[in-house]
N, C-alpha and C positions, 0 to 999 in steps of 0.2 A: 251691599251697599249702594255700590256705585256701578253695578254690575248692569252691560248694556249701553252704558253712556259712553260714546265715541271719544276719541282724543281730537282735539281741534288743533292740528299740530301748526297751523298757519298764526293761531293765536300766542302758541307759544313761543314761537320765532320773533312775532311782533314783539313781544315783551322782553325777549332775550336782546333783541337790536337796540332796546331804550336803554340798555347799560352794555354793550357790546364791547366797548373799547377797554373800559374798567374789568369787563370779567376777563377779558383776554389776558390783560397786565398780571392782574391777581393769579388765576390758574397758570399762567407760565412762571410767574416768580415761586410758586410755590414749589418749594426744593424737597417736600417731603420729611422734611428735619425732625419733625415730630415734638420740637418744642412746643409746639402747641397742646400738645396733648399732655405735658407735665403740668399746664395751667386749668386744664379741665379736671373738674371734682367728679364729674359722670363717668369720666374714663378711670379715675383712680378708684372709685366707688365700685364699681364693675368689673376689676381685677384687671385691668389694663387690655381691654376687650378692644383691638382695633377698628370695631365698629363706633366705637365711643371717641375717636379722635376729632377731634375739629377737621384738621385737612383729611382725614377719610369722607366725613360728611361731607364737605364741599366738594371733592373731586367725584363723588360715587351720585351727586345728587345734580348740581348744576354744571359741573363739568360733562357729566353724560348729557344732559339736556343741551348745552353748548355744542359738544363734538357731533352730536347726531343730528343739530339744528332743528330741535324739536319734534321730531320724527320718532317718538317713543309709544310703546304701549300702554294701555288703562296699568296691565300687570307691573311695568315697570314704574310707572307712578306709585303705584300701590305699595312698591318696595322702598320709593323714595323716601314715602310718609311715615314708614318707621323709622329710619335715619334722622329725618327734619324734624317729627315730633316727639317721638318716644325717646330718643338720643341725646337731645339737645333741649335746652329747658332756655337758651338765650340769655344766659345770665351776665354775657360780655367778658366772660374771665379769660378766654382765650387769648393767647400773647402769641404774636407774630412776629418774628424778627425784622421780617422784610417789609412789615407794615400793613399787610393785607387786612380788611376789615371781614374777619369770618363771621361774625354775628349779623354784619349787614348783607354777606352774600348768601347765608343762611336764611335769612328773612326773605329776601328778595325769591329763593327757590321755594319757600314757603308758599309765597302769592302766586308765582305761577302754578303750583298745584293747586291752591285754591280757585285760581282762574278754569280750572276743569273738574270742578265739583270734589276735589280730596281735601279734608280736612284732618288737624288732630282730633285725637282719641283722648276724651279724660277719661281718667289720671294718665296725663301721656308720661309723665315720669315713676310712675307706681311698678312699673315692670310688670303689671300684673296681665297674664295672658288676655287675648282679644275678648275671650268670651265672658269674662270678668268685668272687662271694661265696658262691655257693652251692657251686662245687667245694672251695672253703676248708671249709664247714660241714662238707662231706659227707667231707672227710678228717681232720675231728677226731674 
């Protein structure tokens, strides 16, 4: 789907710099206390798999982009796609006692991926295998 498309690290860094101060505070403030996970229905529904924890999704996507200053591979972005779309519906229920606006940061990470031609897969919350999702998309 996105094979052969180069990652524009400069564009990613430019986007990251737009919210650099806020991102830095949020990423440093995250204590990995897991309280956000307790408010996430997907985390509960998926057997408390850590990949569905809001803090995990934020750190493994936006945190990674920030730490690597946008220098990531296409494969890394495609792995983030799974966390950002399949593992999160942006319902806004995740609660952070430190005031981190996790849904906003996940939405921002999604916008960075979209800038690189990587989009969510419908139905992103069904848990269906990728081949099944492609068949559904082709039928639409």
